[in-house]
ZAZARO-855119 format. One record per residue (C-alpha): x, y, z; residue in one letter. Coordinates in Angstrom, 1 decimal. Example, Ala and Ser with C-alpha at 12.3 -4.5 7.8 and 13.67 -1.06 7.14 Angstrom:
% residues 2
+--------+--------+--------+------+
|   east |  north |     up | code |
+--------+--------+--------+------+
|   12.3 |   -4.5 |    7.8 |    A |
|   13.7 |   -1.1 |    7.1 |    S |
+--------+--------+--------+------+
END
This chain:
% residues 284
+--------+--------+--------+------+
|   east |  north |     up | code |
+--------+--------+--------+------+
|    5.7 | -129.6 |    1.5 |    M |
|    3.8 | -128.4 |   -1.4 |    D |
|    0.5 | -129.0 |    0.5 |    V |
|    1.9 | -127.1 |    3.5 |    L |
|    2.8 | -124.1 |    1.3 |    L |
|   -0.6 | -124.1 |   -0.3 |    V |
|   -2.3 | -124.1 |    3.1 |    V |
|    0.0 | -121.3 |    4.3 |    L |
|   -0.9 | -119.1 |    1.3 |    F |
|   -4.5 | -119.9 |    1.8 |    L |
|   -4.2 | -118.8 |    5.4 |    L |
|   -2.5 | -115.5 |    4.5 |    L |
|   -5.0 | -114.7 |    1.8 |    F |
|   -7.9 | -115.5 |    4.2 |    A |
|   -6.5 | -113.2 |    6.8 |    I |
|   -6.5 | -110.3 |    4.3 |    G |
|  -10.0 | -111.3 |    3.1 |    A |
|  -11.4 | -111.4 |    6.6 |    G |
|   -9.8 | -108.0 |    7.5 |    F |
|  -11.3 | -106.2 |    4.5 |    L |
|  -14.6 | -108.1 |    4.7 |    G |
|  -15.2 | -107.1 |    8.3 |    S |
|  -14.4 | -103.4 |    7.6 |    L |
|  -16.9 | -103.2 |    4.7 |    A |
|  -19.5 | -105.7 |    6.1 |    G |
|  -19.1 | -107.9 |    3.0 |    L |
|  -17.7 | -111.1 |    4.4 |    G |
|  -14.4 | -112.5 |    3.3 |    G |
|  -16.0 | -114.5 |    0.5 |    G |
|  -16.1 | -111.4 |   -1.7 |    V |
|  -12.4 | -111.7 |   -2.0 |    I |
|  -11.9 | -115.4 |   -1.4 |    L |
|  -14.1 | -116.8 |   -4.2 |    V |
|  -12.1 | -115.1 |   -7.0 |    P |
|   -8.8 | -116.0 |   -5.3 |    I |
|   -9.7 | -119.7 |   -4.9 |    L |
|  -11.0 | -120.0 |   -8.5 |    V |
|   -8.3 | -117.9 |  -10.3 |    V |
|   -5.1 | -118.4 |   -8.2 |    I |
|   -5.7 | -121.8 |   -6.6 |    F |
|   -7.7 | -123.3 |   -9.5 |    Q |
|  -10.4 | -124.6 |   -7.1 |    V |
|  -13.7 | -125.8 |   -8.8 |    P |
|  -16.3 | -123.1 |   -8.5 |    F |
|  -18.8 | -125.0 |   -6.3 |    V |
|  -16.0 | -126.0 |   -3.9 |    L |
|  -14.9 | -122.4 |   -3.7 |    A |
|  -18.4 | -121.4 |   -2.9 |    V |
|  -18.6 | -124.0 |   -0.1 |    G |
|  -15.3 | -122.9 |    1.4 |    A |
|  -16.3 | -119.2 |    1.1 |    S |
|  -19.5 | -119.9 |    3.0 |    A |
|  -17.4 | -121.2 |    5.9 |    I |
|  -15.2 | -118.0 |    5.7 |    S |
|  -18.3 | -115.8 |    5.9 |    V |
|  -19.4 | -117.7 |    9.0 |    L |
|  -16.0 | -117.1 |   10.5 |    A |
|  -16.1 | -113.4 |    9.7 |    T |
|  -19.6 | -112.9 |   11.0 |    S |
|  -18.9 | -114.8 |   14.2 |    T |
|  -15.8 | -112.8 |   15.0 |    T |
|  -16.6 | -109.3 |   13.7 |    A |
|  -20.3 | -109.6 |   14.4 |    G |
|  -19.8 | -110.4 |   18.1 |    S |
|  -17.3 | -107.5 |   18.4 |    A |
|  -19.7 | -105.0 |   16.9 |    Y |
|  -22.5 | -106.2 |   19.1 |    V |
|  -20.2 | -105.5 |   22.1 |    H |
|  -19.5 | -102.0 |   20.7 |    D |
|  -23.3 | -101.4 |   20.3 |    H |
|  -23.0 | -100.8 |   16.6 |    L |
|  -25.1 | -103.8 |   15.5 |    T |
|  -28.9 | -103.2 |   15.3 |    D |
|  -30.1 | -106.7 |   16.3 |    L |
|  -33.8 | -105.8 |   15.9 |    R |
|  -33.4 | -104.7 |   12.3 |    I |
|  -31.0 | -107.5 |   11.5 |    G |
|  -33.2 | -110.3 |   12.8 |    M |
|  -36.3 | -108.9 |   11.1 |    F |
|  -34.5 | -108.7 |    7.7 |    L |
|  -33.3 | -112.3 |    8.0 |    E |
|  -36.9 | -113.3 |    7.4 |    I |
|  -36.1 | -112.5 |    3.7 |    A |
|  -32.5 | -113.5 |    3.5 |    T |
|  -32.6 | -117.1 |    4.8 |    V |
|  -35.2 | -118.4 |    2.3 |    P |
|  -33.2 | -116.6 |   -0.4 |    G |
|  -30.0 | -118.4 |    0.6 |    A |
|  -31.7 | -121.8 |    0.6 |    L |
|  -33.0 | -121.1 |   -2.9 |    I |
|  -29.6 | -119.7 |   -4.1 |    G |
|  -27.5 | -122.6 |   -2.9 |    A |
|  -29.9 | -125.1 |   -4.5 |    T |
|  -29.7 | -123.1 |   -7.8 |    L |
|  -25.9 | -123.1 |   -7.8 |    T |
|  -25.8 | -126.9 |   -7.7 |    I |
|  -28.2 | -127.2 |  -10.7 |    Y |
|  -26.9 | -124.3 |  -12.7 |    L |
|  -23.3 | -125.4 |  -12.3 |    T |
|  -24.2 | -128.8 |  -13.8 |    K |
|  -26.0 | -127.0 |  -16.6 |    A |
|  -23.0 | -124.8 |  -17.4 |    G |
|  -24.9 | -121.5 |  -16.9 |    L |
|  -22.7 | -120.0 |  -14.1 |    V |
|  -20.8 | -117.7 |  -16.5 |    P |
|  -24.0 | -115.9 |  -17.5 |    I |
|  -25.0 | -115.4 |  -13.9 |    L |
|  -21.6 | -114.0 |  -13.0 |    L |
|  -21.7 | -111.4 |  -15.7 |    I |
|  -25.3 | -110.4 |  -14.7 |    A |
|  -24.3 | -110.0 |  -11.0 |    L |
|  -21.2 | -108.0 |  -11.9 |    G |
|  -23.3 | -105.6 |  -14.0 |    A |
|  -25.9 | -105.1 |  -11.3 |    V |
|  -23.2 | -104.3 |   -8.7 |    L |
|  -21.5 | -101.8 |  -11.0 |    L |
|  -24.9 | -100.1 |  -11.6 |    A |
|  -25.3 |  -99.5 |   -7.9 |    T |
|  -22.0 |  -97.7 |   -7.3 |    I |
|  -22.9 |  -94.2 |   -8.6 |    P |
|  -25.9 |  -93.9 |   -6.2 |    G |
|  -23.8 |  -95.0 |   -3.2 |    S |
|  -20.9 |  -92.6 |   -4.2 |    F |
|  -23.3 |  -89.6 |   -4.4 |    L |
|  -24.1 |  -90.0 |   -0.7 |    R |
|  -20.4 |  -89.9 |    0.3 |    H |
|  -20.6 |  -86.4 |    1.7 |    H |
|  -23.2 |  -87.3 |    4.3 |    A |
|  -21.3 |  -88.5 |    7.5 |    E |
|  -24.7 |  -89.1 |    9.1 |    V |
|  -27.9 |  -89.7 |    7.0 |    P |
|  -30.2 |  -86.7 |    6.6 |    E |
|  -33.8 |  -86.3 |    5.7 |    G |
|  -34.8 |  -89.7 |    7.0 |    V |
|  -38.6 |  -90.3 |    7.0 |    V |
|  -39.5 |  -93.4 |    8.9 |    P |
|  -42.3 |  -95.5 |    7.3 |    D |
|  -45.2 |  -96.9 |    9.2 |    R |
|  -43.6 | -100.4 |    9.6 |    L |
|  -40.3 |  -99.0 |   10.8 |    S |
|  -42.0 |  -96.9 |   13.4 |    R |
|  -44.2 |  -99.7 |   14.6 |    R |
|  -41.3 | -102.1 |   15.0 |    L |
|  -39.0 |  -99.5 |   16.5 |    G |
|  -36.3 |  -99.6 |   13.9 |    F |
|  -34.0 |  -97.0 |   15.3 |    G |
|  -31.5 |  -96.4 |   18.0 |    G |
|  -28.3 |  -94.6 |   18.9 |    S |
|  -24.6 |  -95.3 |   19.2 |    Y |
|  -21.5 |  -93.5 |   20.4 |    Q |
|  -19.5 |  -92.4 |   17.4 |    D |
|  -15.8 |  -92.3 |   18.3 |    K |
|  -14.8 |  -90.4 |   15.2 |    H |
|  -17.4 |  -87.7 |   15.7 |    L |
|  -17.0 |  -87.9 |   19.5 |    N |
|  -20.8 |  -87.7 |   20.0 |    R |
|  -23.9 |  -89.8 |   20.2 |    Q |
|  -25.7 |  -90.4 |   16.9 |    V |
|  -29.4 |  -91.1 |   16.8 |    D |
|  -30.8 |  -92.8 |   13.8 |    Y |
|  -34.1 |  -94.2 |   12.4 |    M |
|  -34.8 |  -96.6 |    9.5 |    G |
|  -37.1 |  -96.1 |    6.5 |    Q |
|  -38.3 |  -97.9 |    3.4 |    S |
|  -38.6 | -101.2 |    5.3 |    T |
|  -40.5 | -103.1 |    2.6 |    K |
|  -38.1 | -102.3 |   -0.3 |    P |
|  -35.3 | -103.3 |    2.0 |    A |
|  -36.9 | -106.7 |    2.5 |    L |
|  -37.0 | -107.2 |   -1.3 |    G |
|  -33.3 | -106.3 |   -1.5 |    V |
|  -32.5 | -108.7 |    1.3 |    M |
|  -34.3 | -111.6 |   -0.4 |    F |
|  -32.2 | -111.0 |   -3.5 |    S |
|  -29.1 | -110.8 |   -1.2 |    A |
|  -30.0 | -114.2 |    0.2 |    G |
|  -30.1 | -115.7 |   -3.3 |    I |
|  -26.8 | -114.2 |   -4.2 |    V |
|  -25.3 | -115.4 |   -0.9 |    A |
|  -26.4 | -118.9 |   -1.5 |    G |
|  -25.3 | -119.0 |   -5.1 |    M |
|  -21.9 | -117.4 |   -4.8 |    F |
|  -20.9 | -117.9 |   -1.2 |    G |
|  -19.9 | -114.3 |   -0.8 |    I |
|  -22.2 | -113.5 |    2.1 |    G |
|  -24.0 | -111.0 |   -0.1 |    S |
|  -22.8 | -108.2 |    2.2 |    G |
|  -22.7 | -105.9 |   -0.8 |    V |
|  -26.5 | -106.0 |   -1.2 |    L |
|  -27.1 | -106.1 |    2.5 |    K |
|  -25.1 | -102.9 |    3.1 |    V |
|  -26.9 | -101.3 |    0.1 |    L |
|  -30.3 | -102.2 |    1.6 |    A |
|  -29.3 | -100.9 |    5.1 |    L |
|  -27.4 |  -97.8 |    3.9 |    D |
|  -29.3 |  -97.0 |    0.7 |    G |
|  -32.9 |  -98.0 |    1.3 |    A |
|  -33.2 |  -97.7 |    5.1 |    M |
|  -30.7 |  -94.8 |    5.4 |    K |
|  -28.9 |  -96.1 |    8.4 |    L |
|  -25.5 |  -94.7 |    9.3 |    P |
|  -22.7 |  -96.6 |    7.4 |    M |
|  -21.2 |  -98.0 |   10.6 |    K |
|  -24.5 |  -99.4 |   11.7 |    I |
|  -25.1 | -100.8 |    8.2 |    S |
|  -21.7 | -102.5 |    8.1 |    T |
|  -21.9 | -103.9 |   11.7 |    A |
|  -25.5 | -105.2 |   11.1 |    T |
|  -24.5 | -106.7 |    7.8 |    S |
|  -21.6 | -108.5 |    9.5 |    N |
|  -24.1 | -110.0 |   11.9 |    F |
|  -26.6 | -111.0 |    9.2 |    M |
|  -24.1 | -112.6 |    6.7 |    I |
|  -23.4 | -115.4 |    9.1 |    G |
|  -27.0 | -116.4 |    9.4 |    V |
|  -27.4 | -116.3 |    5.7 |    T |
|  -24.2 | -118.2 |    5.0 |    A |
|  -25.2 | -120.9 |    7.5 |    A |
|  -28.4 | -121.6 |    5.5 |    A |
|  -26.6 | -121.9 |    2.2 |    G |
|  -23.7 | -123.9 |    3.7 |    A |
|  -26.1 | -126.5 |    4.9 |    G |
|  -27.4 | -127.1 |    1.4 |    V |
|  -23.8 | -127.3 |    0.0 |    L |
|  -22.7 | -129.6 |    2.8 |    L |
|  -25.5 | -132.0 |    2.2 |    A |
|  -24.6 | -132.0 |   -1.5 |    A |
|  -21.0 | -132.9 |   -0.8 |    G |
|  -19.4 | -129.6 |   -1.8 |    Y |
|  -17.5 | -128.9 |    1.4 |    M |
|  -13.8 | -129.7 |    1.4 |    N |
|  -12.4 | -129.6 |    5.0 |    P |
|   -8.8 | -129.3 |    3.9 |    I |
|   -9.8 | -126.2 |    2.0 |    L |
|  -12.3 | -124.8 |    4.5 |    A |
|  -10.1 | -125.2 |    7.7 |    A |
|   -7.3 | -122.7 |    6.8 |    P |
|   -9.8 | -120.3 |    5.2 |    V |
|  -11.9 | -120.3 |    8.4 |    A |
|   -8.9 | -119.7 |   10.6 |    L |
|   -7.5 | -116.9 |    8.5 |    G |
|  -10.7 | -115.0 |    8.1 |    T |
|  -11.3 | -115.3 |   11.8 |    T |
|   -7.9 | -113.6 |   12.5 |    L |
|   -8.5 | -111.0 |    9.9 |    G |
|  -12.0 | -110.2 |   10.9 |    A |
|  -10.9 | -109.7 |   14.5 |    F |
|   -8.3 | -107.1 |   13.4 |    A |
|  -10.8 | -105.3 |   11.3 |    G |
|  -13.4 | -105.2 |   14.0 |    S |
|  -11.0 | -103.4 |   16.3 |    R |
|  -10.4 | -100.7 |   13.7 |    I |
|  -13.9 |  -99.9 |   12.4 |    L |
|  -15.2 |  -98.0 |   15.4 |    P |
|  -12.6 |  -95.3 |   15.1 |    G |
|  -13.1 |  -94.7 |   11.3 |    L |
|  -15.3 |  -92.2 |    9.8 |    S |
|  -18.5 |  -93.3 |    8.1 |    N |
|  -17.2 |  -91.9 |    4.8 |    N |
|  -14.0 |  -93.9 |    5.1 |    M |
|  -16.0 |  -97.1 |    5.6 |    V |
|  -18.1 |  -96.2 |    2.6 |    R |
|  -15.0 |  -95.7 |    0.4 |    Y |
|  -13.6 |  -99.2 |    1.4 |    V |
|  -17.0 | -100.7 |    0.7 |    F |
|  -17.3 |  -99.0 |   -2.8 |    L |
|  -13.7 | -100.0 |   -3.8 |    V |
|  -14.3 | -103.6 |   -2.8 |    L |
|  -17.7 | -103.7 |   -4.6 |    M |
|  -16.2 | -102.3 |   -7.8 |    A |
|  -13.3 | -104.8 |   -7.7 |    A |
|  -15.8 | -107.7 |   -7.1 |    L |
|  -18.0 | -106.6 |   -9.9 |    A |
|  -15.1 | -106.4 |  -12.4 |    V |
|  -13.8 | -109.8 |  -11.3 |    E |
|  -17.2 | -111.4 |  -11.7 |    L |
|  -17.6 | -110.0 |  -15.2 |    I |
|  -14.1 | -111.1 |  -16.2 |    L |
|  -14.6 | -114.5 |  -14.7 |    R |
|  -17.9 | -114.9 |  -16.5 |    G |
|  -16.3 | -114.0 |  -19.8 |    L |
|  -13.5 | -116.5 |  -19.2 |    G |
|  -10.8 | -113.9 |  -18.7 |    I |
|   -8.7 | -115.0 |  -15.7 |    G |
+--------+--------+--------+------+
END
């Protein structure tokens, strides 16, 4: 009975994580890793493994819905995966070694500090429903990084173009490392690269991030699976719950304003950063 209750609570938490993760493009792992470690007392590496599965579930569910709604920019997403997949392989490998060396707390504090430092710049752009002053760089023009979508909130078609492609690639490589190390999908950094560096509309950034996090998580999950850090009893309810939550979130996003999506993203990012720092300091 106790096991069934634990599985039930895992399922409920995962539904909430998948819902919020799909709205902000972060993946459910952002919320699940702290929950698994702090509330359920799951060892850090096993939590990362289960979280990677949840990110796959979120991406598969919400990502496909956003592709159907023509919000996902597949061209940009696939190109940027060139940087995120190698980063995820490196990050997952580092997690295994750094966990054994006892250096994870330092890394958690550093990651939390970086995320907090990025919040002011993102908040200052909150007034722009659609990005302004975008100057496509040579690479983005050559590769055709741009498109349009029907914005249900604005009730009109929005055209967009990307810029700063090379800096975005650098952020994406870092995002891959973070995804592999912490199993959180690194949607925080992916959205920052798409929204901040490339200046894509927030809905496009969120939808494209949801598509990308699954590919990145798959790379990291493979390394963790080979190392024996995947617990099926833990991963199964997490995957089911995040799938249900992500589906609900994907139905709501198209009707929201870009600024509302940004607010959800910033709140979750701040909460994640604080949780990482507290966990790194040993304050649960």
